[in-house]
KEZA-316298 format. One record per atom (N, C-alpha, C): residue number from 1; residue in one letter; atom name; x, y, z. Coordinates in nm, 4 decimals. Atoms other than C-alpha are relative to their C-alpha. Layout:
R   n res atom       xx       yy       zz
R NUM   A   CA        X        Y        Z
...
***
This chain:
R   n res atom       xx       yy       zz
R   1   P    N  -0.0112  -0.1443   0.0063
R   1   P   CA   6.0480 -13.1717   3.1806
R   1   P    C   0.0542   0.0516  -0.1337
R   2   D    N  -0.0581  -0.0437   0.1269
R   2   D   CA   6.2543 -13.1524   2.8587
R   2   D    C  -0.1051   0.0024  -0.1112
R   3   G    N   0.1051   0.0064   0.1011
R   3   G   CA   5.9595 -13.2588   2.6425
R   3   G    C  -0.0999   0.1133   0.0139
R   4   R    N   0.0959  -0.1085  -0.0253
R   4   R   CA   5.7236 -13.0117   2.8056
R   4   R    C   0.0589   0.1350  -0.0392
R   5   A    N  -0.0654  -0.1268   0.0320
R   5   A   CA   5.9744 -12.7297   2.7708
R   5   A    C   0.0125   0.0195  -0.1503
R   6   S    N  -0.0104  -0.0101   0.1466
R   6   S   CA   6.0288 -12.8081   2.4007
R   6   S    C  -0.1337   0.0278  -0.0643
R   7   V    N   0.1329  -0.0238   0.0554
R   7   V   CA   5.6573 -12.8249   2.3271
R   7   V    C  -0.0477   0.1410   0.0321
R   8   Q    N   0.0384  -0.1359  -0.0384
R   8   Q   CA   5.5970 -12.5027   2.5201
R   8   Q    C   0.0720   0.1028  -0.0873
R   9   R    N  -0.0754  -0.0923   0.0853
R   9   R   CA   5.8722 -12.3293   2.3208
R   9   R    C  -0.0515  -0.0034  -0.1428
R  10   A    N   0.0561   0.0105   0.1348
R  10   A   CA   5.7288 -12.4607   1.9932
R  10   A    C  -0.1344   0.0747  -0.0084
R  11   R    N   0.1261  -0.0736  -0.0016
R  11   R   CA   5.3875 -12.3230   2.0887
R  11   R    C   0.0241   0.1492   0.0022
R  12   Y    N  -0.0340  -0.1422  -0.0076
R  12   Y   CA   5.5440 -11.9894   2.1769
R  12   Y    C   0.0456   0.0497  -0.1378
R  13   E    N  -0.0497  -0.0382   0.1315
R  13   E   CA   5.7280 -11.9758   1.8429
R  13   E    C  -0.1135   0.0099  -0.1016
R  14   A    N   0.1139  -0.0016   0.0915
R  14   A   CA   5.4065 -12.0589   1.6552
R  14   A    C  -0.0908   0.1189   0.0243
R  15   S    N   0.0881  -0.1132  -0.0292
R  15   S   CA   5.1991 -11.7986   1.8367
R  15   S    C   0.0664   0.1333  -0.0298
R  16   D    N  -0.0745  -0.1233   0.0301
R  16   D   CA   5.4695 -11.5339   1.8035
R  16   D    C   0.0033   0.0250  -0.1509
R  17   F    N  -0.0018  -0.0116   0.1457
R  17   F   CA   5.4940 -11.6031   1.4296
R  17   F    C  -0.1358   0.0494  -0.0506
R  18   K    N   0.1339  -0.0419   0.0445
R  18   K   CA   5.1158 -11.5719   1.3891
R  18   K    C  -0.0279   0.1430   0.0384
R  19   F    N   0.0199  -0.1375  -0.0427
R  19   F   CA   5.1147 -11.2485   1.5882
R  19   F    C   0.0752   0.0976  -0.0915
R  20   Q    N  -0.0802  -0.0886   0.0820
R  20   Q   CA   5.3945 -11.0960   1.3792
R  20   Q    C  -0.0439   0.0059  -0.1459
R  21   Y    N   0.0226   0.0079   0.1440
R  21   Y   CA   5.2914 -11.2143   1.0324
R  21   Y    C  -0.1471  -0.0179  -0.0387
R  22   G    N   0.1415   0.0112   0.0270
R  22   G   CA   4.9166 -11.2752   1.0624
R  22   G    C  -0.0479  -0.1299  -0.0613
R  23   Y    N   0.0451   0.1303   0.0507
R  23   Y   CA   4.9066 -11.6353   0.9387
R  23   Y    C   0.0776  -0.1108   0.0748
R  24   E    N  -0.0579   0.1137  -0.0703
R  24   E   CA   4.9921 -11.9809   1.0722
R  24   E    C   0.1420  -0.0263  -0.0475
R  25   I    N  -0.1398   0.0282   0.0304
R  25   I   CA   5.3573 -12.0792   1.0865
R  25   I    C   0.0118  -0.1244  -0.0898
R  26   P    N  -0.0226   0.1202   0.0812
R  26   P   CA   5.4692 -12.3161   0.8076
R  26   P    C   0.0782  -0.1053   0.0838
R  27   L    N  -0.0599   0.1047  -0.0815
R  27   L   CA   5.5742 -12.6523   0.9523
R  27   L    C   0.1513  -0.0073  -0.0189
R  28   D    N  -0.1462   0.0077   0.0209
R  28   D   CA   5.9169 -12.6536   0.7883
R  28   D    C   0.0741   0.1129   0.0726
R  29   Y    N  -0.0609  -0.1116  -0.0723
R  29   Y   CA   5.9906 -12.3125   0.9407
R  29   Y    C   0.0045  -0.0269   0.1484
R  30   L    N   0.0052   0.0310  -0.1421
R  30   L   CA   5.8802 -12.4214   1.2885
R  30   L    C   0.1028  -0.1065   0.0368
R  31   A    N  -0.0958   0.1078  -0.0285
R  31   A   CA   6.0850 -12.7428   1.2755
R  31   A    C   0.1430   0.0497  -0.0091
R  32   T    N  -0.1351  -0.0549   0.0141
R  32   T   CA   6.3924 -12.5585   1.1501
R  32   T    C   0.0336   0.0956   0.1143
R  33   R    N  -0.0210  -0.0940  -0.1106
R  33   R   CA   6.3509 -12.2860   1.4129
R  33   R    C   0.0269  -0.0747   0.1298
R  34   M    N  -0.0193   0.0763  -0.1206
R  34   M   CA   6.3242 -12.5407   1.6938
R  34   M    C   0.1353  -0.0727  -0.0036
R  35   A    N  -0.1298   0.0651   0.0123
R  35   A   CA   6.6277 -12.7298   1.5607
R  35   A    C   0.1121   0.1007   0.0201
R  36   D    N  -0.1010  -0.1047  -0.0204
R  36   D   CA   6.8261 -12.4039   1.5491
R  36   D    C   0.0159   0.0336   0.1479
R  37   L    N  -0.0041  -0.0284  -0.1425
R  37   L   CA   6.7362 -12.3305   1.9092
R  37   L    C   0.0653  -0.1132   0.0781
R  38   A    N  -0.0614   0.1161  -0.0677
R  38   A   CA   6.8353 -12.6820   2.0137
R  38   A    C   0.1487  -0.0036  -0.0283
R  39   Q    N  -0.1397   0.0058   0.0374
R  39   Q   CA   7.1650 -12.6549   1.8285
R  39   Q    C   0.0816   0.1038   0.0773
R  40   V    N  -0.0712  -0.1041  -0.0754
R  40   V   CA   7.2580 -12.3336   2.0138
R  40   V    C   0.0424  -0.0562   0.1359
R  41   S    N  -0.0335   0.0524  -0.1334
R  41   S   CA   7.2490 -12.5228   2.3445
R  41   S    C   0.1175  -0.0964  -0.0035
R  42   T    N  -0.1183   0.0877   0.0088
R  42   T   CA   7.5183 -12.7589   2.2139
R  42   T    C   0.1288   0.0780  -0.0094
R  43   Q    N  -0.1184  -0.0825   0.0168
R  43   Q   CA   7.7580 -12.4691   2.1610
R  43   Q    C   0.0374   0.0797   0.1248
R  44   V    N  -0.0240  -0.0825  -0.1162
R  44   V   CA   7.7275 -12.2952   2.4979
R  44   V    C   0.0194  -0.0896   0.1209
R  45   A    N  -0.0370   0.0875  -0.1122
R  45   A   CA   7.8888 -12.4455   2.8069
R  45   A    C  -0.1026   0.0062   0.1141
R  46   Y    N   0.0907  -0.0123  -0.1142
R  46   Y   CA   7.6295 -12.3166   3.0540
R  46   Y    C  -0.1416  -0.0498  -0.0291
R  47   M    N   0.1341   0.0498   0.0331
R  47   M   CA   7.3272 -12.4681   2.8708
R  47   M    C   0.0069  -0.1510  -0.0209
R  48   R    N   0.0091   0.1441   0.0202
R  48   R   CA   7.2281 -12.8313   2.8884
R  48   R    C  -0.0945  -0.0278  -0.1168
R  49   P    N   0.0892   0.0309   0.1110
R  49   P   CA   7.0870 -12.9694   2.5631
R  49   P    C  -0.1213  -0.0815   0.0469
R  50   F    N   0.1192   0.0768  -0.0332
R  50   F   CA   6.7337 -13.1049   2.5840
R  50   F    C   0.0181  -0.1446  -0.0477
R  51   G    N  -0.0152   0.1413   0.0337
R  51   G   CA   6.7238 -13.4837   2.5823
R  51   G    C  -0.1282  -0.0561  -0.0605
R  52   V    N   0.1258   0.0444   0.0613
R  52   V   CA   6.4181 -13.5159   2.3618
R  52   V    C   0.0035   0.0287  -0.1507
R  53   S    N   0.0152  -0.0187   0.1431
R  53   S   CA   6.3502 -13.5590   1.9922
R  53   S    C  -0.1475   0.0252  -0.0265
R  54   L    N   0.1407  -0.0319   0.0304
R  54   L   CA   6.0298 -13.4014   1.8565
R  54   L    C  -0.0325  -0.0344  -0.1443
R  55   I    N   0.0528   0.0309   0.1332
R  55   I   CA   5.8223 -13.5093   1.5600
R  55   I    C  -0.1159   0.0977  -0.0235
R  56   F    N   0.1040  -0.0970   0.0357
R  56   F   CA   5.6123 -13.2383   1.3923
R  56   F    C  -0.0780  -0.0531  -0.1198
R  57   I    N   0.0877   0.0477   0.1067
R  57   I   CA   5.3142 -13.3335   1.1765
R  57   I    C  -0.1015   0.1104  -0.0285
R  58   A    N   0.1000  -0.0981   0.0382
R  58   A   CA   5.0886 -13.0989   0.9802
R  58   A    C  -0.0504  -0.0289  -0.1395
R  59   I    N   0.0560   0.0077   0.1340
R  59   I   CA   4.8663 -13.0806   0.6773
R  59   I    C  -0.0051   0.1435  -0.0535
R  60   D    N  -0.0102  -0.1322   0.0598
R  60   D   CA   4.9585 -12.7765   0.4717
R  60   D    C  -0.0979   0.0102  -0.1174
R  61   E    N   0.0936  -0.0182   0.1089
R  61   E   CA   4.7038 -12.6311   0.2315
R  61   E    C   0.0681  -0.0090  -0.1371
R  62   E    N  -0.0701  -0.0022   0.1256
R  62   E   CA   4.9656 -12.5903  -0.0415
R  62   E    C   0.0820  -0.1276  -0.0232
R  63   R    N  -0.0922   0.1117   0.0153
R  63   R   CA   5.2083 -12.8791   0.0247
R  63   R    C  -0.0585  -0.1352   0.0392
R  64   G    N   0.0588   0.1240  -0.0449
R  64   G   CA   4.9774 -13.1404   0.1736
R  64   G    C   0.0603  -0.0471   0.1320
R  65   P    N  -0.0531   0.0525  -0.1271
R  65   P   CA   5.0801 -13.3685   0.4622
R  65   P    C   0.1524   0.0159   0.0083
R  66   Q    N  -0.1420  -0.0160  -0.0241
R  66   Q   CA   5.4216 -13.2958   0.6132
R  66   Q    C   0.0400  -0.0629   0.1310
R  67   L    N  -0.0541   0.0656  -0.1201
R  67   L   CA   5.6389 -13.4729   0.8693
R  67   L    C   0.1453   0.0409   0.0154
R  68   Y    N  -0.1373  -0.0414  -0.0296
R  68   Y   CA   5.9547 -13.3349   1.0302
R  68   Y    C   0.0400  -0.0536   0.1362
R  69   Q    N  -0.0542   0.0462  -0.1286
R  69   Q   CA   6.1763 -13.4614   1.3082
R  69   Q    C   0.1257   0.0791   0.0278
R  70   Y    N  -0.1256  -0.0595  -0.0391
R  70   Y   CA   6.4475 -13.2838   1.5008
R  70   Y    C   0.0508  -0.0684   0.1261
R  71   D    N  -0.0597   0.0647  -0.1169
R  71   D   CA   6.6886 -13.4191   1.7569
R  71   D    C   0.0726   0.1041   0.0869
R  72   P    N  -0.0594  -0.0971  -0.0921
R  72   P   CA   6.8658 -13.2569   2.0547
R  72   P    C   0.1249   0.0692  -0.0530
R  73   A    N  -0.1192  -0.0610   0.0562
R  73   A   CA   7.1777 -13.1852   1.8487
R  73   A    C  -0.0333   0.1125  -0.0994
R  74   G    N   0.0397  -0.1033   0.0914
R  74   G   CA   6.9768 -12.9569   1.6208
R  74   G    C  -0.0131  -0.0459  -0.1435
R  75   Y    N   0.0160   0.0550   0.1340
R  75   Y   CA   6.9457 -13.1897   1.3220
R  75   Y    C  -0.1486  -0.0078  -0.0327
R  76   C    N   0.1407  -0.0010   0.0401
R  76   C   CA   6.6169 -13.1345   1.1413
R  76   C    C  -0.0135  -0.0598  -0.1390
R  77   V    N   0.0174   0.0646   0.1294
R  77   V   CA   6.4888 -13.3489   0.8552
R  77   V    C  -0.1495  -0.0237  -0.0250
R  78   G    N   0.1347   0.0329   0.0436
R  78   G   CA   6.1644 -13.3838   0.6622
R  78   G    C   0.0000  -0.1423  -0.0520
R  79   C    N   0.0008   0.1411   0.0434
R  79   C   CA   6.0573 -13.7410   0.5928
R  79   C    C  -0.1426  -0.0471  -0.0276
R  80   K    N   0.1309   0.0609   0.0274
R  80   K   CA   5.7746 -13.9676   0.4805
R  80   K    C  -0.0455  -0.0872   0.1156
R  81   A    N   0.0314   0.0832  -0.1173
R  81   A   CA   5.7927 -14.1931   0.7872
R  81   A    C   0.1188   0.0089   0.0935
R  82   T    N  -0.1083  -0.0085  -0.0963
R  82   T   CA   5.9951 -14.1792   1.1071
R  82   T    C  -0.0408  -0.0670   0.1291
R  83   S    N   0.0283   0.0531  -0.1332
R  83   S   CA   6.0224 -14.3108   1.4593
R  83   S    C   0.0954   0.0693   0.0958
R  84   A    N  -0.0846  -0.0557  -0.1040
R  84   A   CA   6.1687 -14.1952   1.7869
R  84   A    C  -0.0040  -0.0926   0.1212
R  85   G    N  -0.0029   0.0830  -0.1223
R  85   G   CA   6.2765 -14.3748   2.1005
R  85   G    C   0.0859  -0.1226  -0.0163
R  86   T    N  -0.0758   0.1241   0.0002
R  86   T   CA   6.4090 -14.7222   2.1643
R  86   T    C  -0.0097  -0.0682  -0.1371
R  87   K    N  -0.0094   0.0704   0.1284
R  87   K   CA   6.5204 -14.9032   1.8488
R  87   K    C  -0.0509   0.0843  -0.1172
R  88   D    N   0.0508  -0.0832   0.1109
R  88   D   CA   6.4331 -14.6043   1.6282
R  88   D    C   0.0775  -0.0178  -0.1279
R  89   D    N  -0.0771   0.0234   0.1223
R  89   D   CA   6.7195 -14.6753   1.3875
R  89   D    C  -0.0495  -0.1231  -0.0747
R  90   E    N   0.0528   0.1231   0.0616
R  90   E   CA   6.5882 -15.0269   1.3266
R  90   E    C  -0.1355   0.0277  -0.0651
R  91   A    N   0.1329  -0.0317   0.0535
R  91   A   CA   6.2371 -14.8925   1.2768
R  91   A    C   0.0102   0.0861  -0.1260
R  92   K    N  -0.0170  -0.0836   0.1178
R  92   K   CA   6.3558 -14.6256   1.0324
R  92   K    C   0.0492  -0.0800  -0.1180
R  93   N    N  -0.0485   0.0853   0.1081
R  93   N   CA   6.5469 -14.8837   0.8300
R  93   N    C  -0.1108  -0.0875  -0.0556
R  94   W    N   0.1109   0.0857   0.0408
R  94   W   CA   6.2412 -15.1119   0.8231
R  94   W    C  -0.0989   0.0818  -0.0841
R  95   L    N   0.0939  -0.0875   0.0736
R  95   L   CA   6.0145 -14.8238   0.7152
R  95   L    C   0.0571   0.0417  -0.1367
R  96   E    N  -0.0625  -0.0402   0.1262
R  96   E   CA   6.2632 -14.7143   0.4476
R  96   E    C  -0.0111  -0.1115  -0.1035
R  97   K    N   0.0085   0.1140   0.0917
R  97   K   CA   6.2673 -15.0629   0.2927
R  97   K    C  -0.1437  -0.0156  -0.0502
R  98   K    N   0.1409   0.0187   0.0395
R  98   K   CA   5.8873 -15.0833   0.2920
R  98   K    C  -0.0486   0.1138  -0.0887
R  99   F    N   0.0458  -0.1148   0.0800
R  99   F   CA   5.8398 -14.7321   0.1481
R  99   F    C   0.0583  -0.0040  -0.1403
R 100   K    N  -0.0552   0.0128   0.1354
R 100   K   CA   6.0664 -14.8134  -0.1460
R 100   K    C  -0.0909  -0.0876  -0.0847
R 101   K    N   0.0868   0.0890   0.0747
R 101   K   CA   5.8229 -15.0882  -0.2449
R 101   K    C  -0.1347   0.0637  -0.0335
R 102   N    N   0.1330  -0.0583   0.0177
R 102   N   CA   5.4988 -14.8887  -0.2033
R 102   N    C  -0.0026   0.1409   0.0593
R 103   P    N  -0.0101  -0.1360  -0.0571
R 103   P   CA   5.5464 -14.5091  -0.1664
R 103   P    C  -0.1318   0.0674   0.0293
R 104   S    N   0.1291  -0.0680  -0.0271
R 104   S   CA   5.1739 -14.4218  -0.1668
R 104   S    C  -0.0937  -0.1011   0.0667
R 105   L    N   0.0865   0.0879  -0.0805
R 105   L   CA   4.9463 -14.5727   0.0975
R 105   L    C  -0.1258   0.0758   0.0378
R 106   D    N   0.1193  -0.0621  -0.0562
R 106   D   CA   4.5924 -14.5107   0.2070
R 106   D    C   0.0048  -0.0082   0.1528
R 107   T    N  -0.0021  -0.0052  -0.1460
R 107   T   CA   4.4984 -14.4636   0.5742
R 107   T    C   0.0080  -0.1372   0.0598
R 108   K    N   0.0014   0.1368  -0.0528
R 108   K   CA   4.4281 -14.8322   0.6363
R 108   K    C   0.1384  -0.0648  -0.0161
R 109   Q    N  -0.1335   0.0573   0.0247
R 109   Q   CA   4.7593 -14.9421   0.4794
R 109   Q    C   0.1058   0.0645   0.0897
R 110   T    N  -0.0943  -0.0724  -0.0843
R 110   T   CA   4.9479 -14.6754   0.6754
R 110   T    C  -0.0064  -0.0516   0.1443
R 111   I    N   0.0174   0.0511  -0.1357
R 111   I   CA   4.8046 -14.7955   1.0063
R 111   I    C   0.0581  -0.1414   0.0104
R 112   Q    N  -0.0541   0.1368  -0.0007
R 112   Q   CA   4.8891 -15.1562   0.9171
R 112   Q    C   0.1517   0.0022  -0.0042
R 113   M    N  -0.1460  -0.0077   0.0097
R 113   M   CA   5.2449 -15.0588   0.8209
R 113   M    C   0.0613   0.0439   0.1328
R 114   A    N  -0.0543  -0.0472  -0.1270
R 114   A   CA   5.2997 -14.8707   1.1480
R 114   A    C  -0.0030  -0.1116   0.1054
R 115   I    N   0.0114   0.1086  -0.0962
R 115   I   CA   5.1732 -15.1596   1.3589
R 115   I    C   0.0953  -0.1132  -0.0327
R 116   N    N  -0.0892   0.1058   0.0459
R 116   N   CA   5.3658 -15.4130   1.1528
R 116   N    C   0.1470   0.0359   0.0319
R 117   C    N  -0.1348  -0.0458  -0.0294
R 117   C   CA   5.6824 -15.2042   1.1972
R 117   C    C   0.0320  -0.0199   0.1486
R 118   M    N  -0.0219   0.0166  -0.1431
R 118   M   CA   5.6457 -15.2013   1.5729
R 118   M    C   0.0135  -0.1469   0.0376
R 119   Q    N  -0.0095   0.1427  -0.0300
R 119   Q   CA   5.5864 -15.5766   1.5807
R 119   Q    C   0.1326  -0.0574  -0.0461
R 120   N    N  -0.1251   0.0535   0.0514
R 120   N   CA   5.8898 -15.6489   1.3665
R 120   N    C   0.1224   0.0495   0.0779
R 121   V    N  -0.1131  -0.0593  -0.0709
R 121   V   CA   6.1267 -15.4138   1.5472
R 121   V    C   0.0071  -0.0478   0.1428
R 122   L    N   0.0049   0.0434  -0.1408
R 122   L   CA   6.0137 -15.5118   1.8951
R 122   L    C  -0.0009  -0.1511   0.0163
R 123   S    N   0.0053   0.1477   0.0031
R 123   S   CA   5.9925 -15.8821   1.7966
R 123   S    C  -0.1051  -0.0541   0.0971
R 124   T    N   0.1087   0.0425  -0.0876
R 124   T   CA   5.6610 -15.9241   1.9749
R 124   T    C  -0.1321   0.0129  -0.0750
R 125   E    N   0.1355  -0.0068   0.0530
R 125   E   CA   5.2978 -15.9816   1.8910
R 125   E    C  -0.0780   0.1012   0.0826
R 126   L    N   0.0713  -0.1033  -0.0720
R 126   L   CA   5.1035 -15.6687   1.9849
R 126   L    C  -0.1474  -0.0346   0.0096
R 127   R    N   0.1425   0.0189  -0.0194
R 127   R   CA   4.7500 -15.6833   2.1244
R 127   R    C  -0.0677   0.1380   0.0033
R 128   K    N   0.0706  -0.1262   0.0146
R 128   K   CA   4.4817 -15.4201   2.0974
R 128   K    C   0.0089   0.0893   0.1243
R 129   G    N  -0.0073  -0.0794  -0.1221
R 129   G   CA   4.5133 -15.3032   2.4616
R 129   G    C   0.1412   0.0526   0.0282
R 130   E    N  -0.1418  -0.0357  -0.0250
R 130   E   CA   4.8929 -15.2591   2.4363
R 130   E    C   0.0468   0.1197  -0.0786
R 131   I    N  -0.0452  -0.1111   0.0835
R 131   I   CA   4.9122 -14.9850   2.1748
R 131   I    C  -0.1102   0.1047  -0.0158
R 132   E    N   0.0925  -0.1062   0.0374
R 132   E   CA   4.7530 -14.6544   2.0884
R 132   E    C   0.0369   0.0451  -0.1395
R 133   V    N  -0.0209  -0.0443   0.1379
R 133   V   CA   4.7111 -14.5372   1.7299
R 133   V    C  -0.0712   0.1307  -0.0167
R 134   G    N   0.0570  -0.1306   0.0304
R 134   G   CA   4.6578 -14.1717   1.6485
R 134   G    C  -0.0019   0.0230  -0.1492
R 135   V    N   0.0174  -0.0171   0.1439
R 135   V   CA   4.5324 -14.0706   1.3057
R 135   V    C  -0.0369   0.1448  -0.0309
R 136   V    N   0.0345  -0.1292   0.0588
R 136   V   CA   4.5263 -13.7432   1.1115
R 136   V    C   0.0013  -0.0198  -0.1496
R 137   T    N   0.0063   0.0168   0.1463
R 137   T   CA   4.4122 -13.7451   0.7496
R 137   T    C  -0.0360   0.1341  -0.0641
R 138   T    N   0.0384  -0.1233   0.0690
R 138   T   CA   4.3557 -13.4792   0.4871
R 138   T    C  -0.1509   0.0180   0.0011
R 139   E    N   0.1467  -0.0089  -0.0084
R 139   E   CA   3.9825 -13.5609   0.5001
R 139   E    C  -0.0457   0.0435   0.1376
R 140   N    N   0.0329  -0.0380  -0.1363
R 140   N   CA   3.9731 -13.5254   0.8790
R 140   N    C   0.1278   0.0474   0.0700
R 141   P    N  -0.1272  -0.0486  -0.0524
R 141   P   CA   4.2599 -13.2992   0.9928
R 141   P    C   0.0099   0.0083   0.1525
R 142   N    N  -0.0037  -0.0005  -0.1461
R 142   N   CA   4.1709 -13.3342   1.3616
R 142   N    C   0.0598  -0.1295   0.0498
R 143   F    N  -0.0640   0.1183  -0.0609
R 143   F   CA   4.3858 -13.5712   1.5689
R 143   F    C  -0.1017  -0.0827   0.0741
R 144   C    N   0.0891   0.0868  -0.0750
R 144   C   CA   4.1929 -13.8715   1.6919
R 144   C    C   0.0706  -0.1338   0.0288
R 145   L    N  -0.0531   0.1295  -0.0386
R 145   L   CA   4.2890 -14.1884   1.8758
R 145   L    C  -0.1009  -0.1069  -0.0409
R 146   L    N   0.0887   0.1090   0.0384
R 146   L   CA   4.1499 -14.5145   1.7419
R 146   L    C  -0.0395  -0.0773   0.1261
R 147   T    N   0.0462   0.0833  -0.1093
R 147   T   CA   3.9435 -14.7275   1.9751
R 147   T    C   0.0655  -0.1368  -0.0095
R 148   E    N  -0.0598   0.1345   0.0012
R 148   E   CA   4.0566 -15.0778   2.0709
R 148   E    C  -0.0653  -0.0859  -0.1085
R 149   D    N   0.0649   0.0785   0.1043
R 149   D   CA   3.7982 -15.2249   1.8319
R 149   D    C   0.0520   0.0375  -0.1380
R 150   E    N  -0.0559  -0.0440   0.1281
R 150   E   CA   3.9341 -15.0121   1.5438
R 150   E    C   0.1428  -0.0490  -0.0186
R 151   I    N  -0.1376   0.0503   0.0088
R 151   I   CA   4.2870 -15.1276   1.6268
R 151   I    C   0.0015  -0.1498  -0.0241
R 152   E    N   0.0051   0.1462   0.0137
R 152   E   CA   4.1786 -15.4927   1.6336
R 152   E    C  -0.0020  -0.0437  -0.1470
R 153   D    N   0.0092   0.0384   0.1403
R 153   D   CA   4.0985 -15.5016   1.2599
R 153   D    C   0.1367  -0.0052  -0.0680
R 154   P    N  -0.1315   0.0093   0.0616
R 154   P   CA   4.4516 -15.4106   1.1384
R 154   P    C   0.0871  -0.1102   0.0617
R 155   L    N  -0.0773   0.1053  -0.0662
R 155   L   CA   4.6021 -15.6464   1.3969
R 155   L    C  -0.0397  -0.1373  -0.0544
R 156   N    N   0.0454   0.1291   0.0544
R 156   N   CA   4.3873 -15.9347   1.2687
R 156   N    C   0.0477  -0.0198  -0.1435
R 157   E    N  -0.0467   0.0098   0.1395
R 157   E   CA   4.4775 -15.8587   0.9057
R 157   E    C   0.1495  -0.0301  -0.0070
R 158   I    N  -0.1444   0.0286  -0.0044
R 158   I   CA   4.8488 -15.8561   0.9922
R 158   I    C   0.0240  -0.1431   0.0417
R 159   A    N  -0.0139   0.1381  -0.0483
R 159   A   CA   4.8125 -16.1852   1.1803
R 159   A    C  -0.0369  -0.1000  -0.1107
R 160   E    N   0.0434   0.0891   0.1095
R 160   E   CA   4.6293 -16.3435   0.8818
R 160   E    C   0.1064  -0.0028  -0.1093
R 161   R    N  -0.1052  -0.0059   0.1042
R 161   R   CA   4.9033 -16.2255   0.6409
R 161   R    C   0.1206  -0.0836   0.0385
R 162   D    N  -0.1186   0.0720  -0.0479
R 162   D   CA   5.1809 -16.3734   0.8549
R 162   D    C  -0.0321  -0.1463   0.0160
***
């Protein structure tokens, strides 16, 4: 319920912004607005903070790809890579180390890095039926899930490297 309520509120904020100003809401504004609303619930005794962290992704015409994350305490941060959920701190540390070595990646390298991160943090060998990979690129800004066959290629390349 918390995730649905947060997403519904984000949609409301985005549509209200477009109605008032006539253009799409900038991602940094939406993420900051949602974090501000979440932070208010930590200050009022009669409101329970939402127990969900949201990750916002968009491709801005002026700024290019953007990624923001906010947590239930109202902390909002823009980043190049992030994770949420179990072992997210370990995943963020792993991603930070890898991004220092190679800050610019193509789509294929990014998919491999994400899968490799999950394998390292979870200490398990992932199979194609166990994960879902969603992709949004500047060339194709529509969200799409990769098929199991498309996921198999990066998994095989990671296995060959190791």
